[in-house]
Short mmCIF file of the C-alpha atoms (twelve columns), coordinates in Angstrom:
data_MODEL
# 
_entry.id   MODEL 
# 
loop_
_atom_site.group_PDB 
_atom_site.id 
_atom_site.type_symbol 
_atom_site.label_atom_id 
_atom_site.label_alt_id 
_atom_site.label_comp_id 
_atom_site.label_asym_id 
_atom_site.label_seq_id 
_atom_site.Cartn_x 
_atom_site.Cartn_y 
_atom_site.Cartn_z 
_atom_site.pdbx_PDB_model_num 
ATOM 1   C CA . MET A 1   19.538  -24.282 26.058  1 
ATOM 2   C CA . GLY A 2   22.061  -24.093 23.204  1 
ATOM 3   C CA . GLY A 3   19.267  -24.442 20.631  1 
ATOM 4   C CA . LEU A 4   17.598  -21.282 21.858  1 
ATOM 5   C CA . SER A 5   20.577  -19.098 20.995  1 
ATOM 6   C CA . ALA A 6   19.347  -18.896 17.389  1 
ATOM 7   C CA . PHE A 7   16.211  -17.149 18.684  1 
ATOM 8   C CA . MET A 8   18.033  -14.543 20.758  1 
ATOM 9   C CA . ALA A 9   17.443  -11.044 19.372  1 
ATOM 10  C CA . PRO A 10  21.080  -10.316 18.439  1 
ATOM 11  C CA . ASN A 11  21.284  -13.572 16.433  1 
ATOM 12  C CA . VAL A 12  18.131  -13.133 14.345  1 
ATOM 13  C CA . LYS A 13  18.765  -12.013 10.773  1 
ATOM 14  C CA . LYS A 14  17.082  -8.748  9.865   1 
ATOM 15  C CA . PRO A 15  15.416  -8.407  6.456   1 
ATOM 16  C CA . GLU A 16  17.698  -6.514  4.118   1 
ATOM 17  C CA . ASN A 17  16.602  -3.455  2.197   1 
ATOM 18  C CA . VAL A 18  16.016  -4.006  -1.505  1 
ATOM 19  C CA . LYS A 19  16.735  -1.701  -4.429  1 
ATOM 20  C CA . VAL A 20  14.150  -1.654  -7.181  1 
ATOM 21  C CA . VAL A 21  13.206  0.533   -10.139 1 
ATOM 22  C CA . VAL A 22  9.686   1.656   -9.254  1 
ATOM 23  C CA . SER A 23  9.151   3.834   -12.312 1 
ATOM 24  C CA . ASP A 24  11.205  4.528   -15.408 1 
ATOM 25  C CA . ARG A 25  10.105  8.172   -15.216 1 
ATOM 26  C CA . PHE A 26  12.760  8.972   -12.580 1 
ATOM 27  C CA . VAL A 27  16.159  8.983   -14.300 1 
ATOM 28  C CA . ASP A 28  19.673  10.158  -13.502 1 
ATOM 29  C CA . GLU A 29  21.818  12.482  -15.657 1 
ATOM 30  C CA . LYS A 30  22.612  9.611   -18.043 1 
ATOM 31  C CA . GLY A 31  18.953  8.674   -18.512 1 
ATOM 32  C CA . LYS A 32  19.244  5.513   -16.417 1 
ATOM 33  C CA . PRO A 33  16.217  4.762   -14.171 1 
ATOM 34  C CA . ILE A 34  16.905  5.507   -10.509 1 
ATOM 35  C CA . GLU A 35  16.517  2.651   -8.053  1 
ATOM 36  C CA . TRP A 36  14.420  3.189   -4.966  1 
ATOM 37  C CA . GLU A 37  15.427  1.567   -1.698  1 
ATOM 38  C CA . VAL A 38  12.627  -0.224  0.117   1 
ATOM 39  C CA . ARG A 39  12.381  -2.118  3.373   1 
ATOM 40  C CA . CYS A 40  10.038  -4.586  4.986   1 
ATOM 41  C CA . ILE A 41  8.110   -3.161  7.887   1 
ATOM 42  C CA . SER A 42  7.750   -5.123  11.108  1 
ATOM 43  C CA . SER A 43  4.536   -6.800  12.188  1 
ATOM 44  C CA . GLU A 44  4.188   -4.161  14.888  1 
ATOM 45  C CA . GLU A 45  4.515   -1.337  12.354  1 
ATOM 46  C CA . ASN A 46  1.945   -3.045  10.122  1 
ATOM 47  C CA . GLU A 47  -0.519  -3.353  13.022  1 
ATOM 48  C CA . VAL A 48  -0.162  0.373   13.724  1 
ATOM 49  C CA . LEU A 49  -0.840  1.163   10.056  1 
ATOM 50  C CA . GLN A 50  -3.910  -1.076  10.079  1 
ATOM 51  C CA . ARG A 51  -5.278  0.469   13.279  1 
ATOM 52  C CA . ASP A 52  -4.752  3.965   11.844  1 
ATOM 53  C CA . CYS A 53  -6.920  3.059   8.859   1 
ATOM 54  C CA . ILE A 54  -9.958  1.647   10.692  1 
ATOM 55  C CA . ARG A 55  -12.949 3.988   10.762  1 
ATOM 56  C CA . GLN A 56  -16.282 3.898   12.583  1 
ATOM 57  C CA . VAL A 57  -19.147 4.378   10.125  1 
ATOM 58  C CA . PRO A 58  -22.777 4.896   11.184  1 
ATOM 59  C CA . ILE A 59  -25.134 2.106   10.180  1 
ATOM 60  C CA . PRO A 60  -27.943 3.658   8.096   1 
ATOM 61  C CA . GLY A 61  -31.290 3.460   9.858   1 
ATOM 62  C CA . LYS A 62  -29.791 2.302   13.154  1 
ATOM 63  C CA . ARG A 63  -29.382 5.091   15.624  1 
ATOM 64  C CA . ASN A 64  -26.111 5.168   17.589  1 
ATOM 65  C CA . GLN A 65  -24.853 2.000   15.907  1 
ATOM 66  C CA . TYR A 66  -21.622 1.855   13.995  1 
ATOM 67  C CA . ARG A 67  -19.617 -0.636  11.998  1 
ATOM 68  C CA . GLN A 68  -15.931 -0.675  11.377  1 
ATOM 69  C CA . THR A 69  -14.591 -0.147  7.915   1 
ATOM 70  C CA . VAL A 70  -11.068 -0.022  6.610   1 
ATOM 71  C CA . ASP A 71  -9.739  2.780   4.453   1 
ATOM 72  C CA . THR A 72  -7.660  0.523   2.208   1 
ATOM 73  C CA . VAL A 73  -6.537  3.407   0.011   1 
ATOM 74  C CA . LEU A 74  -5.038  5.150   3.037   1 
ATOM 75  C CA . TYR A 75  -3.497  1.866   4.199   1 
ATOM 76  C CA . GLY A 76  -1.791  1.388   0.823   1 
ATOM 77  C CA . ARG A 77  -0.402  4.917   0.941   1 
ATOM 78  C CA . LYS A 78  0.808   4.490   4.526   1 
ATOM 79  C CA . LEU A 79  2.400   1.141   3.663   1 
ATOM 80  C CA . ALA A 80  4.194   2.600   0.656   1 
ATOM 81  C CA . ALA A 81  5.439   5.560   2.694   1 
ATOM 82  C CA . ALA A 82  6.609   3.349   5.575   1 
ATOM 83  C CA . CYS A 83  8.484   0.928   3.300   1 
ATOM 84  C CA . THR A 84  10.215  3.556   1.165   1 
ATOM 85  C CA . VAL A 85  13.727  4.374   2.395   1 
ATOM 86  C CA . PHE A 86  14.932  6.232   -0.715  1 
ATOM 87  C CA . PRO A 87  13.772  8.652   -1.865  1 
ATOM 88  C CA . ASN A 88  13.164  10.093  1.583   1 
ATOM 89  C CA . LEU A 89  9.449   10.848  1.440   1 
ATOM 90  C CA . ASN A 90  9.704   12.955  4.602   1 
ATOM 91  C CA . ASP A 91  12.156  15.403  3.028   1 
ATOM 92  C CA . ALA A 92  10.588  18.871  3.276   1 
ATOM 93  C CA . GLU A 93  12.188  20.101  0.043   1 
ATOM 94  C CA . LEU A 94  10.865  17.113  -1.914  1 
ATOM 95  C CA . GLN A 95  7.399   17.537  -0.390  1 
ATOM 96  C CA . ASP A 96  7.427   21.258  -1.165  1 
ATOM 97  C CA . SER A 97  8.303   20.583  -4.800  1 
ATOM 98  C CA . TYR A 98  5.058   18.577  -5.111  1 
ATOM 99  C CA . HIS A 99  3.053   20.959  -2.879  1 
ATOM 100 C CA . VAL A 100 2.274   18.295  -0.260  1 
ATOM 101 C CA . LYS A 101 2.917   18.102  3.471   1 
ATOM 102 C CA . CYS A 102 3.133   14.369  4.250   1 
ATOM 103 C CA . ALA A 103 4.785   11.221  2.920   1 
ATOM 104 C CA . GLU A 104 1.446   9.545   2.141   1 
ATOM 105 C CA . ASP A 105 0.433   12.379  -0.184  1 
ATOM 106 C CA . LEU A 106 3.896   12.574  -1.736  1 
ATOM 107 C CA . ILE A 107 3.916   8.922   -2.785  1 
ATOM 108 C CA . VAL A 108 0.640   9.519   -4.653  1 
ATOM 109 C CA . LYS A 109 2.136   12.520  -6.483  1 
ATOM 110 C CA . LEU A 110 5.366   10.666  -7.319  1 
ATOM 111 C CA . LEU A 111 3.577   7.605   -8.675  1 
ATOM 112 C CA . SER A 112 0.864   9.513   -10.501 1 
ATOM 113 C CA . VAL A 113 0.701   7.424   -13.681 1 
ATOM 114 C CA . PRO A 114 -2.283  5.056   -13.443 1 
ATOM 115 C CA . GLY A 115 -1.207  1.696   -12.081 1 
ATOM 116 C CA . GLU A 116 2.199   2.774   -10.755 1 
ATOM 117 C CA . LEU A 117 1.150   3.162   -7.135  1 
ATOM 118 C CA . ALA A 118 -0.974  -0.001  -7.182  1 
ATOM 119 C CA . ALA A 119 1.910   -2.002  -8.673  1 
ATOM 120 C CA . TYR A 120 4.304   -0.574  -6.065  1 
ATOM 121 C CA . ILE A 121 1.956   -1.448  -3.202  1 
ATOM 122 C CA . ASP A 122 1.476   -4.977  -4.597  1 
ATOM 123 C CA . TYR A 123 5.265   -5.367  -4.811  1 
ATOM 124 C CA . LEU A 124 5.702   -4.177  -1.215  1 
ATOM 125 C CA . GLN A 125 3.020   -6.517  0.090   1 
ATOM 126 C CA . GLU A 126 4.655   -9.443  -1.671  1 
ATOM 127 C CA . MET A 127 8.149   -8.425  -0.545  1 
ATOM 128 C CA . CYS A 128 7.021   -8.109  3.064   1 
ATOM 129 C CA . ALA A 129 5.044   -11.339 2.791   1 
ATOM 130 C CA . LEU A 130 1.835   -9.668  3.895   1 
ATOM 131 C CA . HIS A 131 -0.186  -12.663 2.853   1 
ATOM 132 C CA . ILE A 132 -1.646  -15.240 5.200   1 
ATOM 133 C CA . LEU A 133 -2.715  -18.890 5.404   1 
ATOM 134 C CA . PRO A 134 -6.416  -19.632 6.013   1 
ATOM 135 C CA . SER A 135 -5.684  -21.247 9.390   1 
ATOM 136 C CA . GLU A 136 -3.770  -18.148 10.475  1 
ATOM 137 C CA . PHE A 137 -6.588  -15.948 9.193   1 
ATOM 138 C CA . LEU A 138 -9.130  -17.691 11.414  1 
ATOM 139 C CA . ARG A 139 -6.930  -17.142 14.482  1 
ATOM 140 C CA . LEU A 140 -6.760  -13.388 13.873  1 
ATOM 141 C CA . PRO A 141 -8.858  -10.963 15.926  1 
ATOM 142 C CA . ILE A 142 -12.110 -9.959  14.261  1 
ATOM 143 C CA . LYS A 143 -10.831 -6.452  13.466  1 
ATOM 144 C CA . ASP A 144 -7.848  -7.835  11.574  1 
ATOM 145 C CA . ARG A 145 -10.032 -10.251 9.617   1 
ATOM 146 C CA . ALA A 146 -12.407 -7.397  8.748   1 
ATOM 147 C CA . PHE A 147 -9.454  -5.360  7.507   1 
ATOM 148 C CA . ILE A 148 -8.226  -8.171  5.263   1 
ATOM 149 C CA . ILE A 149 -11.696 -8.818  3.848   1 
ATOM 150 C CA . ALA A 150 -12.247 -5.111  3.177   1 
ATOM 151 C CA . SER A 151 -8.843  -4.891  1.470   1 
ATOM 152 C CA . ILE A 152 -9.691  -7.798  -0.796  1 
ATOM 153 C CA . GLN A 153 -13.098 -6.342  -1.616  1 
ATOM 154 C CA . THR A 154 -11.587 -2.953  -2.424  1 
ATOM 155 C CA . ARG A 155 -9.073  -4.548  -4.757  1 
ATOM 156 C CA . ILE A 156 -11.785 -6.571  -6.497  1 
ATOM 157 C CA . ASP A 157 -13.883 -3.423  -6.901  1 
ATOM 158 C CA . SER A 158 -10.965 -1.459  -8.358  1 
ATOM 159 C CA . GLU A 159 -10.121 -4.276  -10.781 1 
ATOM 160 C CA . LYS A 160 -13.755 -4.452  -11.929 1 
ATOM 161 C CA . LYS A 161 -13.819 -0.677  -12.394 1 
ATOM 162 C CA . ALA A 162 -10.585 -0.765  -14.414 1 
ATOM 163 C CA . ALA A 163 -12.016 -3.550  -16.591 1 
ATOM 164 C CA . ARG A 164 -15.226 -1.567  -17.195 1 
ATOM 165 C CA . GLU A 165 -13.232 1.549   -18.094 1 
ATOM 166 C CA . ALA A 166 -11.005 -0.405  -20.475 1 
ATOM 167 C CA . LYS A 167 -14.072 -1.933  -22.121 1 
ATOM 168 C CA . ALA A 168 -15.757 1.470   -22.429 1 
ATOM 169 C CA . LYS A 169 -12.588 2.984   -23.852 1 
ATOM 170 C CA . ALA A 170 -12.336 0.207   -26.437 1 
ATOM 171 C CA . LYS A 171 -15.941 0.773   -27.532 1 
ATOM 172 C CA . ALA A 172 -15.724 4.584   -27.564 1 
ATOM 173 C CA . PRO A 173 -15.251 6.167   -31.007 1 
ATOM 174 C CA . HIS A 174 -11.757 7.520   -31.669 1 
ATOM 175 C CA . GLY A 175 -10.565 6.242   -28.288 1 
ATOM 176 C CA . ARG A 176 -12.541 8.870   -26.369 1 
ATOM 177 C CA . HIS A 177 -14.549 8.099   -23.265 1 
ATOM 178 C CA . ARG A 178 -18.245 8.639   -23.371 1 
ATOM 179 C CA . ARG A 179 -19.560 11.114  -20.854 1 
ATOM 180 C CA . ARG A 180 -21.824 9.730   -18.180 1 
# 
């Protein structure tokens, strides 16, 4: 029984919070970038976030039939809000200063420069090790697998869109975008 003591709840090491500069736009009085404090969420917290982001969508042409889809944008926002310890995204004064009423909207306003929020979410997913082996993937419930596949597809789509926009911007005269 002595070997099991390492698995007892009081003996298990908890992931430590990490300090990281998320954006160089937030600086202190001396102009030094302010570090944000982030934490890893638990598997249970992650499951709740995933469930909150699953939507029932009607199947076109099929009456009373629905398919599940994942709002990966909302999931990324919820993940970022849940992992951020400092700044406190639930602080009413901070939310009021950006004219928002929830942490998920505040994180979007704070990281408003293109790519900042995506980079932050990628960092959090890596930090929390929210990646999975193929064998583990196949053992997941169908809803979880659908969520992962939809997340991957959304990321691929956004990367393709960014590449198209960069290509269009490079071809546009004087660096201006052509109107569609």
